[in-house]
DOVO-803130 format. One line per 3 residues: number of its first residue (from 0); for each residue x, y, z of C-alpha. Coordinates in steps of 0.05 Angstrom, whole numbers, plus 32768, in hexadecimal, padded with zeros to 4 digits. Example, Ala and Ser with C-alpha at 12.3 -4.5 7.8 and 13.67 -1.06 7.14 Angstrom:
// residues 2
0) 80F6/7FA6/809C | 8111/7FEB/808F
***
This chain:
// residues 119
0) 8079/7E9F/7FBC | 808D/7E59/7FCC | 805D/7E28/7FEC
3) 808C/7E1F/8027 | 8086/7E69/8038 | 803A/7E63/803C
6) 8040/7E25/8067 | 8071/7E4B/8095 | 8040/7E85/8097
9) 8007/7E57/80AB | 8030/7E37/80E2 | 8049/7E7A/80FC
12) 8002/7E97/80FB | 7FE6/7E5C/8122 | 801D/7E64/8157
15) 8014/7EAF/815C | 7FC8/7EAA/8160 | 7FCE/7E77/8198
18) 7FFD/7EA5/81BF | 7FE1/7EEA/81AF | 7F97/7ED9/81B1
21) 7F9F/7EA2/81E6 | 7F78/7E74/81B9 | 7F80/7E29/81B1
24) 7F77/7E07/816E | 7F35/7DE0/8170 | 7F47/7DB5/8134
27) 7F1A/7DDD/8106 | 7F37/7E0D/80D3 | 7F5D/7E49/80EC
30) 7F2A/7E76/80CA | 7EF1/7E56/80F1 | 7F16/7E5B/8132
33) 7F27/7EA4/8128 | 7EE1/7EB7/8112 | 7EC3/7E95/814F
36) 7EF6/7EB6/817D | 7EE9/7EFC/8162 | 7E9E/7EF1/8163
39) 7EA0/7EDA/81AC | 7ECE/7F12/81C2 | 7EAE/7F48/8197
42) 7EE2/7F7D/81A8 | 7F13/7FA4/817E | 7F4F/7F8B/81A6
45) 7F47/7F45/818B | 7F46/7F5F/8144 | 7F84/7F89/8151
48) 7FA8/7F4D/8170 | 7F95/7F23/8134 | 7FB0/7F58/8104
51) 7FF1/7F5B/812B | 7FF6/7F0E/8129 | 7FEC/7F0E/80DD
54) 8020/7F45/80D3 | 8053/7F22/80FF | 8047/7EE0/80DC
57) 8052/7F01/8098 | 8092/7F21/80B0 | 80AC/7EDF/80CB
60) 8098/7EB6/808E | 80A7/7EDF/8051 | 80E6/7F01/803B
63) 80DE/7F4C/8030 | 810E/7F7F/8015 | 8110/7FC9/801D
66) 810D/7FF7/7FE0 | 8149/8023/7FD8 | 814A/8067/7FB7
69) 8167/8048/7F77 | 812B/8019/7F71 | 80F8/8051/7F73
72) 8107/8064/7F2C | 80E4/8036/7EFC | 8112/8045/7EC2
75) 815B/8059/7EC1 | 8153/8096/7E95 | 8121/80B9/7EC3
78) 8144/80F3/7EE5 | 8132/8127/7F18 | 812F/815B/7EE1
81) 80F6/8134/7EC0 | 80D1/8130/7F01 | 80D5/817B/7F0A
84) 80BE/8187/7EC2 | 8084/8157/7ECB | 806D/8178/7F0B
87) 8071/81BD/7EEB | 8049/81A6/7EAF | 8014/8186/7EDC
90) 8010/81C7/7F04 | 8005/81EF/7EC4 | 7FCF/81BE/7EAD
93) 7FAB/81C2/7EF0 | 7FAF/820E/7EF0 | 7F93/8210/7EA9
96) 7F5A/81E0/7EBB | 7F46/8207/7EF9 | 7F3E/8249/7ED3
99) 7EF4/8250/7EC6 | 7EDD/8298/7ECD | 7F12/82BE/7EA6
102) 7F15/82A8/7E5D | 7F52/82D3/7E4D | 7F79/82B7/7E87
105) 7F61/8271/7E75 | 7F79/8279/7E2E | 7FBD/8293/7E46
108) 7FC5/8258/7E76 | 7FB0/8227/7E40 | 7FE4/8243/7E10
111) 8019/8240/7E46 | 8007/81F8/7E56 | 8007/81E3/7E0C
114) 8049/8207/7E00 | 8069/81E0/7E39 | 804E/819E/7E1F
117) 8076/81A7/7DDF | 80B7/81B4/7E04
***
């Protein structure tokens, strides 16, 4: 991020804190002022208001972009078919690993899982 974005965030946060928390800047650092304010108030509402001020300041200061469905795939060759196969293989592995009391069933599930790994 660029330095100007952080400066904009700092400025926005100070303004929002002054408005939302009805708090004046004493000249000390913002951290000190906020810590003193929350300590004096000692209620959850102040903390929630501070969180809202931080979130609003971030939204005003930094550019964000939404992820589209195309961006969810990390590689272009990954397809829905591979997702289905991976989920099926994971289910077979979990089923095999959970089989504890029946050795014959465990061996069958192990063979099924290993056979699907090779495919």
